[in-house]
C-alpha positions, 0 to 999 in steps of 0.5 A, spaced: 931 140 142 927 133 145 928 131 153 929 124 152 933 126 146 941 122 148 943 129 149 938 130 154 940 131 161 933 130 163 932 124 160 933 120 167 929 124 171 923 124 165 923 116 165 921 116 173 916 121 172 912 117 166 913 112 170 910 115 177 904 119 172 898 113 172 900 112 179 899 120 182 892 121 176 890 114 180 890 117 187 882 119 189 882 127 190 883 129 198 875 130 202 874 137 203 874 138 211 868 136 215 865 143 218 863 141 225 857 145 226 855 148 233 851 145 238 845 150 239 842 149 246 835 152 246 831 154 254 824 153 254 820 159 257 820 155 264 827 155 264 829 161 262 825 164 267 829 158 272 836 162 269 832 168 271 830 167 278 838 164 279 842 171 276 836 176 282 838 171 286 845 173 286 848 169 281 853 172 275 852 171 268 859 167 267 856 162 272 849 161 270 852 161 263 857 154 265 851 151 268 847 150 263 851 150 257 851 157 253 854 163 252 854 169 257 852 173 252 846 168 250 845 169 258 845 176 257 841 176 252 834 172 256 836 177 261 835 183 256 828 179 255 826 178 261 825 186 262 833 185 268 838 190 268 844 186 269 849 187 275 856 190 273 861 188 276 865 193 281 871 191 285 870 194 293 874 200 295 879 196 298 880 193 292 880 198 288 887 200 292 890 194 291 887 194 285 892 202 284 899 200 288 899 193 283 898 198 276 903 203 279 908 197 280 907 197 272 901 191 272 897 189 266 890 191 267 889 184 265 893 181 271 890 185 276 883 182 274 886 174 274 888 177 282 881 179 283 877 175 278 873 180 274 875 182 266 880 186 266 874 191 263 871 192 271 880 194 273 880 198 267 873 202 270 874 202 278 881 205 276 878 211 271 873 212 277 879 213 281 881 217 277 887 214 275 891 216 269 892 210 263 899 209 261 900 205 254 903 198 253 911 199 254 909 203 261 909 210 260 903 215 262 898 217 255 900 224 253 
């Protein structure tokens, strides 16, 4: 039983396929996507020393990362190589009290962090130091 026989139900479709086949085969293969190489910013020894001085003068790591066009982890690496102990961000006693109240009202750690301009980890550490029990993702106290 052939596809081109008089009793074939597929005769018209086969003819369309046969006429379109040369055009399909003539299409060039799509080029593979070009991956963009990440641009690496390397600081000279003088620039790294200036970055360390700015950190010691009080600038935070995210501010320095933005200013120098590098990641926060790269800033931390430069500080570590220079022997500088990074500062840990802490909340003031008033902010801790407000965070306890907001956390009790159901706010997430991330939302509280946004409120105080810090990371959720800073809020978590502050709440742990204050003895506040954690709750699960559904707002229930953890066992």
